[in-house]
C-alpha positions in Angstrom: -6.6 90.3 8.7 -3.7 91.5 7.4 -1.6 91.5 10.9 -2.3 87.4 10.9 -1.1 87.3 7.5 2.1 89.1 8.2 2.7 87.0 11.6 1.9 83.7 9.6 4.5 85.2 7.0 7.0 85.8 9.6 6.9 82.4 11.3 7.2 80.8 8.1 10.2 82.5 7.5 11.8 82.0 10.9 11.3 78.1 10.2 12.8 78.3 6.6 15.7 80.1 7.7 16.5 79.2 11.5 14.8 75.8 12.2 15.0 73.5 8.9 18.8 74.2 8.6 19.6 73.5 12.1 17.6 70.2 12.1 19.5 69.2 8.7 22.8 69.7 10.5 21.9 67.7 13.3 20.6 64.8 10.7 24.0 65.0 9.4 26.0 64.8 12.3 24.2 62.0 13.2 24.6 60.0 10.1 28.6 60.9 10.3 28.5 59.5 13.8 26.8 56.4 13.1 29.3 55.7 9.9 32.2 55.7 12.3 34.6 52.4 11.5 37.6 51.3 12.4 40.6 53.1 11.1 39.1 56.6 10.9 40.5 59.6 11.9 38.6 61.9 14.1 38.7 65.1 16.3 36.2 65.1 19.0 34.7 68.6 20.3 37.4 68.8 23.1 40.2 69.2 20.3 41.5 65.6 20.9 42.7 63.9 17.4 43.2 60.4 16.9 42.2 57.3 14.9 39.3 55.1 16.0 40.3 51.4 17.4 37.0 50.1 18.7 33.6 51.0 18.0 30.6 50.1 20.2 26.9 51.2 20.1 27.3 54.1 22.2 31.0 54.6 22.5 34.1 54.6 20.7 38.1 54.0 21.8 40.3 56.4 20.3 43.8 56.1 20.0 46.1 59.2 20.3 49.3 60.2 19.7 52.7 58.5 19.5 52.5 56.5 22.9 49.0 55.0 21.8 47.2 56.0 24.4 43.6 54.8 24.5 40.3 56.7 25.5 36.8 56.1 25.2 34.5 58.6 24.2 30.9 58.6 23.5 29.4 59.1 19.8 28.2 62.1 20.3 31.7 63.8 21.5 33.0 63.3 17.6 33.0 66.7 16.1 34.6 65.8 12.4 35.5 62.7 10.7 38.6 62.9 8.1 42.3 64.1 8.4 42.7 67.0 10.9 43.5 70.5 9.4 47.0 71.7 9.8 47.5 74.0 12.6 47.9 77.5 11.2 50.1 78.2 14.0 52.5 75.2 13.8 54.5 76.8 11.0 
């Protein structure tokens, strides 16, 4: 009986320490991707930064660089929203 109780407690801890926080992060990331609008500065998972110039149902069009190159990405490729952090090696 004690063994079953310990196994149940271990599964409970596993859920609250690993599974639940991961699901919360996924929901926050999906909410961020759903709230993307024209003019937002973003960074993709590949490290490309730029400004959104068009939003479609499953994709966004990103304008990057001084030469105004436009690239279409799926929304799941967006890593962060906001001003990109300064590169510490550029100083």
